[in-house]
N, CA, C and O of each residue as an XYZ file, in Angstrom:
516
protein
N     -54.491     42.349   -160.845
C     -55.279     40.998   -161.608
C     -54.798     40.728   -163.231
O     -54.687     41.609   -164.083
N     -54.551     39.305   -163.418
C     -53.956     38.783   -164.703
C     -55.114     38.883   -165.407
O     -56.218     38.526   -164.997
N     -54.741     39.616   -167.011
C     -55.614     39.850   -167.822
C     -55.795     38.993   -169.103
O     -56.733     38.664   -169.829
N     -54.199     38.748   -169.026
C     -54.296     37.697   -170.951
C     -53.442     36.216   -169.893
O     -53.179     36.038   -168.704
N     -53.260     35.387   -171.262
C     -52.388     33.827   -170.410
C     -53.887     33.522   -169.893
O     -55.114     33.587   -169.975
N     -52.564     33.095   -169.230
C     -52.842     31.132   -168.510
C     -53.513     32.188   -167.149
O     -52.882     33.118   -166.648
N     -54.859     31.778   -166.759
C     -55.469     32.587   -165.332
C     -55.828     31.648   -164.550
O     -56.537     32.027   -163.618
N     -55.492     30.079   -164.611
C     -55.758     29.173   -163.501
C     -54.512     29.471   -162.864
O     -53.443     29.565   -163.467
N     -54.697     29.639   -161.437
C     -54.010     29.628   -160.602
C     -52.999     28.805   -160.439
O     -51.789     29.023   -160.367
N     -53.990     27.247   -160.357
C     -52.285     25.867   -160.514
C     -52.049     25.752   -161.414
O     -51.074     25.008   -161.517
N     -52.575     26.253   -162.713
C     -51.695     25.919   -163.628
C     -50.450     26.647   -163.777
O     -49.447     26.224   -164.351
N     -50.560     27.532   -163.336
C     -49.754     28.904   -163.277
C     -48.595     28.182   -162.606
O     -47.695     27.582   -163.194
N     -48.827     28.404   -160.540
C     -47.937     27.317   -159.956
C     -47.112     26.325   -160.480
O     -45.886     26.250   -160.388
N     -48.289     25.175   -161.327
C     -47.059     24.236   -161.546
C     -46.165     24.227   -162.818
O     -45.374     23.354   -163.175
N     -46.490     25.443   -163.436
C     -45.769     25.720   -164.623
C     -44.151     26.139   -164.204
O     -43.056     25.813   -164.662
N     -44.696     27.235   -162.841
C     -43.193     27.652   -162.872
C     -42.288     26.940   -161.574
O     -41.356     27.399   -160.913
N     -42.838     25.904   -161.533
C     -41.909     24.783   -160.885
C     -40.956     23.736   -161.615
O     -40.135     22.983   -161.092
N     -41.304     23.897   -163.067
C     -40.954     23.680   -163.985
C     -39.607     23.817   -164.219
O     -39.435     24.972   -164.610
N     -38.356     23.099   -164.169
C     -37.170     23.446   -164.770
C     -36.412     22.607   -165.789
O     -36.833     21.535   -166.223
N     -35.107     23.253   -166.184
C     -34.558     22.502   -167.250
C     -34.411     21.447   -167.286
O     -33.366     20.983   -166.828
N     -35.282     20.707   -167.782
C     -35.292     18.958   -168.485
C     -36.470     18.401   -167.100
O     -36.576     17.239   -166.708
N     -36.941     19.137   -166.778
C     -38.427     18.624   -165.888
C     -39.363     18.205   -167.042
O     -39.508     19.035   -167.940
N     -39.639     17.707   -167.084
C     -40.911     16.861   -167.472
C     -42.556     17.302   -166.653
O     -42.978     17.303   -165.497
N     -43.247     17.734   -168.374
C     -45.056     17.910   -167.374
C     -46.153     17.046   -168.510
O     -46.006     16.877   -169.720
N     -47.125     16.656   -167.721
C     -48.035     15.704   -168.523
C     -48.999     16.796   -168.690
O     -49.287     17.770   -167.994
N     -49.528     16.224   -170.133
C     -50.619     17.134   -170.551
C     -51.736     15.910   -170.623
O     -51.582     15.328   -171.696
N     -52.534     15.473   -170.043
C     -53.202     13.926   -170.088
C     -54.996     14.348   -170.450
O     -55.760     15.249   -170.104
N     -55.076     13.229   -171.255
C     -56.713     13.366   -171.616
C     -57.575     12.974   -170.458
O     -56.963     12.655   -169.439
N     -58.605     12.946   -170.431
C     -59.640     12.595   -169.306
C     -59.498     10.759   -168.417
O     -59.672     10.595   -167.209
N     -59.170      9.677   -169.377
C     -59.196      8.524   -169.008
C     -57.836      8.202   -168.634
O     -57.539      7.008   -168.681
N     -56.688      9.277   -168.165
C     -55.354      8.580   -167.817
C     -55.199      8.353   -166.334
O     -55.754      9.155   -165.584
N     -55.014      8.085   -166.199
C     -54.707      6.869   -164.220
C     -53.876      8.174   -163.859
O     -52.950      8.945   -164.110
N     -55.104      7.748   -162.956
C     -54.198      8.915   -161.163
C     -52.722      8.580   -160.843
O     -52.228      7.453   -160.821
N     -52.222      9.537   -160.645
C     -50.512      8.938   -160.535
C     -50.509      9.640   -158.659
O     -49.941     10.708   -158.890
N     -50.716      9.653   -157.488
C     -50.649     10.230   -156.360
C     -49.156     10.597   -156.033
O     -48.760     11.230   -155.055
N     -48.453     10.093   -157.003
C     -47.087     10.566   -156.535
C     -46.808     12.226   -157.092
O     -45.880     12.884   -156.623
N     -47.594     12.691   -157.975
C     -47.322     13.287   -158.640
C     -48.400     14.711   -159.126
O     -49.291     14.580   -159.966
N     -48.135     15.875   -158.497
C     -49.322     16.922   -158.680
C     -50.279     16.759   -159.847
O     -49.769     16.707   -160.967
N     -51.657     16.668   -159.732
C     -52.272     16.644   -160.430
C     -53.612     17.918   -160.795
O     -54.709     18.033   -160.249
N     -52.929     18.834   -162.034
C     -54.415     19.916   -162.206
C     -55.639     19.761   -162.817
O     -55.536     19.856   -164.040
N     -56.722     19.565   -162.440
C     -57.954     18.295   -163.121
C     -58.287     19.605   -163.292
O     -58.439     20.495   -162.455
N     -58.420     19.616   -164.941
C     -59.330     20.748   -166.247
C     -60.670     20.318   -166.569
O     -61.756     20.892   -166.486
N     -60.344     19.224   -166.938
C     -61.679     18.482   -167.346
C     -63.038     19.730   -166.733
O     -63.091     20.484   -165.761
N     -63.872     19.465   -167.744
C     -65.395     20.457   -167.521
C     -66.134     19.550   -167.813
O     -66.817     19.134   -166.878
N     -66.346     18.771   -169.371
C     -66.849     17.858   -169.819
C     -66.491     17.005   -171.012
O     -65.430     17.177   -171.612
N     -67.273     16.186   -171.321
C     -65.833     15.749   -172.461
C     -65.850     16.516   -173.626
O     -66.758     17.118   -174.200
N     -64.798     16.390   -173.831
C     -63.700     17.292   -175.054
C     -63.353     18.809   -174.502
O     -63.109     19.635   -175.382
N     -63.319     19.148   -173.466
C     -63.708     20.651   -172.895
C     -62.940     20.400   -171.271
O     -63.513     19.988   -170.262
N     -61.574     20.769   -171.403
C     -60.527     21.531   -172.507
C     -60.238     19.932   -172.914
O     -60.552     18.821   -172.488
N     -59.326     20.590   -174.165
C     -58.657     19.071   -175.044
C     -57.409     19.361   -174.840
O     -57.221     20.554   -174.598
N     -56.250     18.524   -174.853
C     -54.973     18.507   -174.023
C     -54.448     19.518   -175.470
O     -53.504     20.272   -175.237
N     -54.996     19.539   -176.829
C     -54.064     20.322   -177.944
C     -54.306     21.995   -177.551
O     -53.510     22.810   -178.016
N     -55.750     22.585   -176.435
C     -56.198     23.730   -175.872
C     -55.347     24.377   -174.876
O     -55.291     25.582   -174.628
N     -54.446     23.065   -174.138
C     -53.902     23.461   -172.913
C     -52.141     23.232   -173.661
O     -51.246     23.551   -172.878
N     -51.699     22.749   -174.987
C     -50.711     23.102   -175.201
C     -50.676     24.180   -176.209
O     -49.501     24.503   -176.381
N     -51.626     24.994   -177.083
C     -51.495     25.969   -177.322
C     -51.659     27.097   -176.142
O     -51.290     28.206   -176.526
N     -52.018     27.065   -175.113
C     -51.883     27.902   -173.748
C     -51.079     27.814   -173.041
O     -51.086     28.590   -172.085
N     -50.111     26.928   -173.158
C     -48.603     27.192   -172.151
C     -47.254     27.084   -173.619
O     -46.147     26.766   -173.187
N     -47.293     27.235   -174.634
C     -46.720     27.139   -175.376
C     -45.419     28.686   -175.461
O     -44.188     28.683   -175.435
N     -46.538     29.959   -175.576
C     -46.037     31.221   -175.916
C     -44.914     31.672   -174.647
O     -43.996     32.480   -174.786
N     -45.263     30.904   -173.367
C     -43.946     30.932   -172.133
C     -43.524     29.877   -171.918
O     -42.590     29.942   -171.120
N     -43.884     28.295   -172.434
C     -43.020     27.323   -171.680
C     -42.148     27.140   -172.891
O     -42.688     27.564   -173.913
N     -40.711     26.523   -173.101
C     -40.350     26.467   -173.541
C     -39.857     24.834   -173.825
O     -39.163     24.291   -172.966
N     -40.241     24.092   -175.050
C     -40.356     22.648   -174.640
C     -39.273     22.099   -176.022
O     -39.267     22.223   -177.247
N     -38.575     21.563   -175.161
C     -37.249     20.843   -175.670
C     -37.593     19.366   -176.357
O     -37.052     18.866   -177.343
N     -38.590     18.860   -175.585
C     -38.950     17.519   -176.148
C     -40.198     17.368   -175.913
O     -40.542     18.106   -174.990
N     -41.317     16.541   -176.463
C     -42.298     15.528   -176.468
C     -42.252     14.235   -176.900
O     -41.459     13.761   -177.713
N     -43.224     13.632   -176.265
C     -43.312     11.899   -176.092
C     -44.537     11.942   -176.171
O     -45.268     12.758   -175.609
N     -44.931     10.840   -177.058
C     -46.888     10.235   -177.346
C     -46.671      8.957   -177.271
O     -45.492      8.608   -177.311
N     -47.573      8.061   -177.161
C     -47.706      6.822   -176.911
C     -47.845      6.399   -178.877
O     -48.692      6.868   -179.637
N     -46.953      5.605   -179.170
C     -47.165      5.517   -181.153
C     -48.586      4.878   -181.213
O     -49.206      4.804   -182.274
N     -49.007      4.480   -180.184
C     -51.028      4.063   -180.641
C     -51.232      5.090   -180.992
O     -51.302      5.067   -182.220
N     -51.441      6.451   -180.449
C     -52.182      7.239   -180.836
C     -52.326      7.231   -182.933
O     -53.232      7.645   -183.657
N     -51.177      6.660   -183.225
C     -51.628      7.136   -184.873
C     -52.458      6.056   -185.338
O     -53.126      6.133   -186.369
N     -52.417      4.950   -184.510
C     -53.117      3.875   -185.205
C     -54.624      4.020   -184.866
O     -55.383      3.402   -185.613
N     -55.463      5.109   -183.334
C     -56.060      5.024   -183.153
C     -57.211      6.200   -183.499
O     -58.377      6.441   -183.187
N     -56.221      6.746   -184.286
C     -56.832      8.389   -184.297
C     -57.260      8.552   -186.348
O     -56.955      7.735   -187.216
N     -57.953      9.766   -186.510
C     -57.383      9.910   -187.847
C     -56.609     10.746   -188.320
O     -56.156     11.588   -187.545
N     -56.238     10.773   -189.663
C     -55.337     11.573   -190.072
C     -55.533     13.036   -189.726
O     -54.592     13.775   -189.437
N     -56.885     13.443   -189.773
C     -56.840     14.788   -190.044
C     -56.724     15.156   -188.069
O     -56.294     16.203   -187.584
N     -57.140     14.191   -187.449
C     -56.771     14.823   -185.725
C     -55.198     14.578   -185.688
O     -54.542     15.396   -185.043
N     -54.622     13.679   -186.228
C     -53.124     13.227   -186.344
C     -52.292     14.460   -186.883
O     -51.281     14.846   -186.295
N     -52.696     14.963   -187.853
C     -52.263     16.363   -188.498
C     -52.423     17.825   -187.232
O     -51.464     18.590   -187.137
N     -53.746     18.070   -186.317
C     -53.392     18.667   -185.442
C     -52.939     18.216   -184.645
O     -53.126     18.915   -183.649
N     -52.448     17.465   -184.454
C     -50.776     17.114   -183.311
C     -50.032     18.037   -183.627
O     -49.688     19.096   -183.102
N     -49.750     17.341   -184.855
C     -48.289     17.436   -185.640
C     -48.233     18.632   -185.822
O     -47.181     19.057   -185.346
N     -49.122     19.792   -186.493
C     -49.092     20.975   -186.005
C     -49.004     22.280   -185.185
O     -48.506     23.397   -185.320
N     -49.793     21.542   -184.189
C     -49.096     22.221   -182.894
C     -48.337     21.743   -181.863
O     -48.285     21.996   -180.660
N     -47.625     20.824   -182.766
C     -46.001     20.555   -181.983
C     -45.190     20.922   -182.974
O     -44.018     20.919   -182.596
N     -45.314     21.204   -183.970
C     -44.411     21.861   -185.161
C     -42.986     22.923   -184.023
O     -43.031     23.852   -183.217
N     -41.733     21.902   -184.733
C     -41.110     22.753   -184.062
C     -40.263     21.990   -182.952
O     -39.237     22.418   -182.423
N     -40.829     20.897   -182.728
C     -40.824     20.283   -181.198
C     -40.431     19.025   -181.101
O     -41.342     18.249   -180.812
N     -39.106     18.437   -181.280
C     -38.749     16.952   -181.680
C     -39.677     16.007   -180.179
O     -39.666     16.045   -178.948
N     -40.296     15.337   -181.145
C     -41.473     14.073   -180.275
C     -40.878     12.844   -181.064
O     -40.455     12.623   -182.199
N     -41.070     12.128   -179.830
C     -40.280     10.671   -179.848
C     -42.069      9.709   -179.486
O     -42.875     10.056   -178.622
N     -42.195      8.773   -180.241
C     -43.422      7.883   -180.345
C     -43.338      6.878   -179.844
O     -42.960      6.101   -180.721
N     -43.484      6.255   -178.737
C     -43.393      4.630   -177.651
C     -44.409      3.986   -177.293
O     -45.456      4.451   -176.843
N     -44.185      3.091   -177.448
C     -45.463      1.892   -176.610
C     -45.802      2.776   -175.260
O     -45.162      3.388   -174.405
N     -47.538      2.413   -175.645
C     -47.778      3.360   -174.490
C     -47.656      2.875   -173.481
O     -47.789      3.647   -172.532
N     -47.303      1.170   -173.100
C     -46.369      0.816   -171.463
C     -45.116      1.868   -171.044
O     -45.010      2.400   -169.939
N     -44.026      2.078   -172.385
C     -42.950      2.903   -172.104
C     -43.251      4.175   -171.198
O     -42.807      4.650   -170.153
N     -44.433      4.546   -172.323
C     -44.526      6.213   -172.310
C     -45.079      6.708   -170.738
O     -44.810      7.758   -170.155
N     -46.000      5.497   -170.246
C     -46.175      5.851   -169.001
C     -45.090      5.142   -167.979
O     -45.724      5.085   -166.925
N     -44.238      4.770   -167.820
C     -43.491      4.616   -167.047
C     -42.814      5.991   -167.054
O     -42.027      6.055   -166.110
N     -42.841      7.120   -167.790
C     -42.340      7.757   -167.597
C     -42.333      9.174   -166.632
O     -41.583     10.038   -166.177
N     -43.746      8.732   -166.680
C     -44.757      9.820   -165.790
C     -44.325      9.830   -164.553
O     -44.236     11.057   -164.530
N     -44.022      9.562   -163.635
C     -43.969      9.492   -162.041
C     -42.069     10.424   -162.083
O     -41.357     10.888   -161.193
N     -41.946     10.323   -163.354
C     -40.626     11.453   -162.729
C     -40.852     13.152   -163.398
O     -39.980     13.993   -163.613
N     -42.491     13.257   -163.630
C     -42.535     14.409   -164.304
C     -43.159     15.281   -162.889
O     -43.565     14.751   -161.855
N     -43.096     16.783   -163.192
C     -43.498     17.306   -161.696
C     -44.360     18.064   -161.140
O     -44.450     18.763   -160.130
N     -45.378     17.580   -162.601
C     -46.929     17.372   -162.301
C     -48.076     17.048   -163.927
O     -47.739     16.778   -165.080
N     -48.948     17.167   -163.532
C     -50.070     16.617   -164.853
C     -51.090     17.265   -164.678
O     -51.726     17.476   -163.646
N     -51.347     17.778   -166.324
C     -52.663     18.471   -166.239
C     -53.543     17.474   -166.825
O     -53.235     16.841   -167.836
N     -54.867     17.301   -166.061
C     -56.017     16.823   -166.613
C     -56.563     17.262   -167.827
O     -56.534     18.484   -167.687
N     -57.108     17.001   -169.079
C     -58.225     17.546   -169.443
C     -59.243     16.718   -169.733
O     -59.166     15.606   -169.211
N     -60.516     17.016   -170.663
C     -61.505     16.449   -170.883
C     -61.500     15.589   -171.902
O     -62.462     14.964   -172.349
N     -60.253     15.571   -172.300
C     -60.054     15.226   -173.988
C     -60.024     13.816   -174.494
O     -59.141     13.009   -174.204
N     -61.590     13.449   -175.679
C     -61.681     12.178   -175.178
C     -60.599     11.703   -176.307
O     -60.399     10.489   -176.285
N     -60.012     12.288   -177.092
C     -58.936     11.363   -178.789
C     -58.147     10.371   -177.845
O     -57.371     10.639   -176.927
N     -58.585      9.098   -178.351
C     -57.372      7.672   -177.727
C     -56.072      8.591   -178.021
O     -55.807      9.376   -178.932
N     -55.153      8.031   -176.503
C     -53.943      8.599   -176.721
C     -53.141      9.685   -177.121
O     -52.147      9.799   -177.838
N     -53.919     10.534   -176.392
C     -53.764     12.294   -176.787
C     -52.464     12.530   -175.689
O     -51.699     13.486   -175.816
N     -52.383     11.921   -175.031
C     -51.654     12.543   -173.721
C     -49.939     12.806   -174.522
O     -49.534     12.434   -175.624
N     -49.209     13.627   -173.371
C     -48.184     14.206   -173.908
C     -47.136     13.963   -172.759
O     -47.378     13.755   -171.570
N     -46.073     14.027   -173.309
C     -44.868     14.187   -172.084
C     -44.650     15.689   -172.703
O     -44.801     16.073   -173.863
N     -44.270     16.360   -171.610
C     -43.001     17.607   -172.428
C     -41.966     17.510   -171.953
O     -42.142     16.637   -171.103
N     -40.514     17.943   -171.883
C     -39.943     17.965   -171.814
C     -39.367     19.749   -172.061
O     -39.297     20.291   -173.164
N     -38.989     20.444   -170.649
C     -38.762     21.304   -170.852
C     -37.316     21.891   -171.010
O     -36.480     21.598   -170.154
N     -36.928     22.823   -172.212
C     -35.765     23.328   -172.878
C     -34.828     23.558   -171.576
O     -33.688     24.003   -171.706
């Protein structure tokens, strides 16, 4: 039995299938459903868990080479929220792009982890290094 790290079997299964340069999406509660990619829904209630909770949980065993976010994130959120994301993404190259362009990347992802996050535009696309 697993005693530490990620305990959710669906998240573990999804992560084990992400290979070099494949992408993974971590999304907020309002992100659209994409029927062509596997979705692991972790949402419980508003803001539980959050996108950053999932990112912190996977970072120790998931080498991230690049991340993408919607540029609208900056204008829609407070400085403290932006700083929390920057701190958690520290050391990962980040590209901000229009939300419409961001969503065009989603169908190529191996999977999507949906959270209960209510932070506007908190969605991340992570590319495995």
